[in-house]
N, C-alpha and C positions, 0 to 999 in steps of 0.2 A: 727451327723457327716456327712460330705459331701463325704466320701469315705469309703470303707471297703476293706477287703482283698479278695473280690470276684476275682476269677481267680487264687487263690493260688492252687498249685498242691495238690492232695489228700494226706492227712497226712499218712505216712507209719506207719508200726507197730513199735512203739518206746516204750522203757521201761519207767515207771514212774520215776520221777526225782531222788528219793532216790536209784534207781537201775541203773541209767544211768551212767555207769562207763566211757564210752568215753567222756561224758561231763565233768566229774570230772578231767580226764586227760587234757582235753582242758583248763579248768579253771586253773589247776595246772601249765601248761606250761606258760599260760599268767601271772600267779603270779610270776614265776621265771623271766620272761622277764621284768615285772614291777619293780622287785627288781633291776635288772641291770640298768634300765632307771633312777631310783631314785639315784643310786650311781653315775651315769654319770652326773646327774643334778648338783651335787656338783663339780665333777671332771673337767668338761669342762670349766666352768668359771675360776677355779683356774689355769687350764692349760693355758688358754688365758692370764690370769693375769700374770703368770710367764714369758710368751713370750713377751707381749707388755705392760701390765699394763693399757690398754686403754678400756674404756667403749664402744667406737665406734667399736672397733674390736669385742667385744662381741656381739654388736648389729648386725654386719654384719654376724657373725657365725649363730646367731639365725635366722636372715632373710633368709639366704641361706637354713637352715634346714627346714624352713616353706614355702619357695618359691614353692616347688613341690605340694602344695595344689592346685595350678592352674591346675594341671593335673587330679584333682579328677573326672571330667566328663569322661575322658578316662579310668581311673582305674575302674570306675563303669561298663563300657562296657566290659573291659577285665574280670572283675569278673563275669559278666553274661554270657559271651561267652566261656571263658576258664575254665579249671579244677581248681577250687578254692584251692584244696589241693596242687596242683603243685605250684600255686602262693605263697601260704604260705611257702612252703619248700624253694623255690628260694629266697624269701625275708629274711628268717631267715639265710640262708647260706651266702647270700651277706653281710648282716649287721654284721654277726659274723666276717667275713674276714676283712671288712673295719675298724671296731672298734679295732680289734686285731692289725692291722698294725699301727693304730694311737697310741695305747698304747706303742707298741714296739719302735716306732720312738722317742717318748718322753723319754722313759727310756734310750735309747742310745744317748740322747742329740742331735738328728738329726732332730727333728721336727721343721718345719717352718710353718708360718701362712697359706701359700698357700696350704699346706697339709691339714690343718684343714678345710679350706674353701671347698676344693674338697670333703673331707670326709663328711662334714655336708650336702652338696647338694646331694651326692649319697645316703647317709643313709636316707635322707629325702624322696627321691623318693621311695625307697624300703619301708619305713615306711608307706607312703600313700597307696601304693598298698596292703600292708599287712593288715592294719586296715580295709580297705574296704572289702577285701575278708574274713577277720575274722568275722566281724559282719554279713555279708551275709551268712556265713556258720552255724551260731548258730541255726536258725530255721530248718536247715537240720538235726540237731542232737537231737532236743528235741520236745516234744509235744507243740503245740501252747499254751496250758493252763499253761505251765511251763516257758514261756518266761520271764515274770516279775521276777520270782524267780531266774532264771539263770542269768539274767542281774544284779539283785541286789547282788547275790553272787559274780559274777565276779567283780563288782564295789567294793564290800567289800574287796575282796582279793587285788584289786589294791590299796586300801587305807591301807590295812595291810602292803603292800610293802612300802608305805609312812611312816608307823610306824617303820618298822624294818630296812629298807635298808640305809637311810641316816646316821644313827648313825654308822652302820658298815662301810659305805663309808668314814665317817670322821675319823674313827680309822685307816683304811687302808692308807688313805692319810697322817695322822699324823705319822704313823710308817714308811711309804715309800715315795711315791709321787703320784700325780694324774694319772700317767701312769699306775700304777698297778690297780687302781680303774677302769680305762677304760678296762683293760684286763679282769677284773671280769665281766663287762658288756658283753664283747665279748663271754665269756664262756656261759652266759645265753642264747644267741641266738642259740648256738649249742645244748644246752639241749632242747630248744623249738623245734628245728628241729627234733630231735629224737622222741619227744612226738607227734608232728603233723604227723609224718610218720606212727604212729600206729593207727591213727583215721580213722573210716569208713565213711569219707565224700563222699557222692555219686557223681559220675561224672555228673549225669543227672541234678544236681542242678545248674551246671554252663554250660550254653550254650544249654539248652533244647529248648529255643525259636528260632524262625526263624530269621536269620540275615538279616536285611533289609537295611544295610548300616550304616556307622558311624553317619551321620547327623540325620537319622531317629531315631536311638537309643538314641542319645543325646536329641533330641526334645521330645521323649516320656518320658524320665526321668524328664526333666524340667517341662513339662506340667503336669505330675502327681503331682509333688511337689507343683506347683502353684495352682492347683485345690483342693488339700487336705489341707484345712486351718490350722488344728492343726500342721501339719508338717511345713507349710510355716511360721506361726507366731513364732513357737519355733526357726526356723532358723534365722528369722529377729532379734529376741531378743538376740540370741547367737552372731550374727554378731557384735552387739554393745558391749556386755559384754566381748566377747573374745578379742576384740581390747584393752579394758581396762586391762584385766588380763594379756595380753601379755606385755604391758608396765611394769606391776608389776613383772611378772616372769622373764623377761629378765634381770632386774636389781636387783632382790632380793638378790642373793648371793653376788654380787658386793656391794650392799648397806650394808649388814651385815658385810662383811669383811673390806671394805675400809671406809665407812662412820661411822658405829657403832663400828667398830674395834673389832668384836668378834673373838675369836680363832676358828680354823676350827672345832675342836671337839664340841664346843657349837653350831655352825651352824648346824652340823649334828644332834645333839639331838633336836634342835628347829624344824627342818624339820620332824624328826621322831615323835615328840610329836603331830604334826598335823595329823598324821595317826591314832592316838588312838581313837579320837572321830569319825573320818571319817569312820572307820570300822562299827561302830554302825549306823552312818548316812546313809550308803548305805543299810544296812539290815533292817532298820526301815521303809523304803519306802513301803514295803509290808503292814505294819500296817497302815501307813498314808493313803494308797490308799483305805482302807475300810471306812475311815471317810471323806476324802477330795478329791476334784477334782484335776486333774493335774494342772489346772489354779492356785488354791490356793497354792499347794505345790511349783510349779515352781516360782511363784511371790515372795512368802515369802523367799524361799531359795536364790534366786538371789539377792533380796534387801539386805538381811543380809550379804551375801557374799561380795557384793560391799562395804558395810559399814565397814566390817572387814578390807578391804584393806586400807580404809581411816584412820582407827585407826592405822594400822601398819605403815603407812607413817609418822605419827606424833609422834610416840613413840621412846624413846631410852632406855626404861627399858626392860630388858630381859624377865621378866614375862609377860608383856603386849604384847611384840612381839610374844612370844610363844602362848599366848591365842588367839590373833587375827588371827594368822596363822592357828591355830587349828579350829577356827570358820569358816574360809574360806574353809578349806578342808571338814569340816562337811557338809556345805551347798552344795558344789560341788558334794559330794558323794551322797547326797539325790536327786539331780537333774538328774544325768547321767542315772540311770536305767529308770527313767520316760521318758526321751527323746528318748532313744534307743528303749524302748518298744512301744512308740507311732509310730515310724517309722516301726518297724517290724510288728506290729499288723495290720496296715492299708495298707501295701504294699503287692501285689502279689509276689510270689516267683520269677517269671521271671524278676521282676523289682527291687529286693532287692539290688543288687549291684549298679544299677544306681541311685536309690533313696538315698541310703546311701552316694554315692559319690557326687551327686548333693547337698545334704544337707551339707556335709562337705565343698564343694566348696563355697556355699553361706555363711557359717558361718566363714570359715577360710581364705577367699580370701584376707583379709586385714592384716593377721598376719605378712607377711614379712615386710609390711610397718610399722606396729606397732613396730616390733622388731628393725628395723633400726632407727626409730624415737626415741625409748627408749634410744639408745646409744647417739644420737645427743642431746636430751634434757638433759640427765644426764651429758654430757660433758659441756653443757652451763649453766644449772640451778641446777644441783645436783640431787641425787637420791631421796631425800625427795619429791621434787615437781613432779618428773616423776611418782612416785608411787601414790601420791595423785591424780593426773589427771586420772590415771588408775582406781582408786577406784571410783571416781565420775562417770566415763563413765559406769562402770559395774553396779552401782546402777541405773543409768538412763535406762539402757537396760531392767531392770526388769519390767518396765511399759508395755512392749509389750506382756508379759505373761498374761495380763488381757483380752486378746481377748476372746469373748464368746465361740468360737469353742472349747476351751480347757476345759470350764466348763462342756460341755456335754460328754467329752471323757469317763468319768467313767461309765456312763450308757451304752454307745454304746459298749465298750469293754467287758462288762459283758454278752452281748447277745449270 
């Protein structure tokens, strides 16, 4: 490895993982929030479909939601300079209010697309800040030796939400309308707010370093990522694959509803089924790490995930759609804990926010373009071709995981 976690603050007296109750609460609050996100994943496209019926409008909504990724370098500085717990609380509160208003306006038949556009952009900004502060806060709550386990468990719960929530969301929408499903998501943010309020996140973790000016902080974060090859090459690989998966995810519900013409209930269960194997996919990474390098795990999972999207694009059979979506979520859940752990393990505490933010900026910077392009391509060429292109790009991105620096990560992290 070309970098280590030298310079990390001395590890405080923290309980072992099985007795670390604050971490359990943190993971639990994340799970509740993940459930709300999965319900909204169905609700927002159907809400846009009810107002406009246009794939381009859905592309614009997704692009606006993803546009704040361009603020990631700044969110990393805020996460390192400010109190991370305060950032988490403000973001939960803000997103709860925004989504709540969106749901109420739709129920009262007063919602217009400009409301949705503003809400998507505002929630996107808060979401970017929250995620950066959240990931940077985890090493503050657990022993370094427990990072891989905690990340795997958190990813497993995220995929458990994929299993449970879309089916529930489909039932709520089927019985009422998408506005009530958005209100359910709003409630999850307030629950998360109360949970984070109880966590002992130390203030010294955010802002303990000397402030040298915005430019100096930005430069330090970018330089660390560029010098640390395992982080750099996972970021480059994700830049390509995320562009492809964004083409797919932006149009997925539109594709299933308008092109395949599935009822809402079946769409919900199809998405839920994807979480069944993904739960195991996340938790099995700890076992895979004992036998394989990060390079092997990430390349195989990324390649298979891209191919699953290709199969999804060409199928009109419900069983094949269900299985290919499940395969994609399994591979994604196997990759996520590995990538997060690589960043956390190799990064000093004072840089955690900036490295996480810089990495997200590098990997997600083209998401707004991909989301808007998905709407335009689907309008012109249909959802089949748009999703096929996304799958091919995702598969191509897997080649970057073959960089030699990832082969050595297993030995280095064990020292």
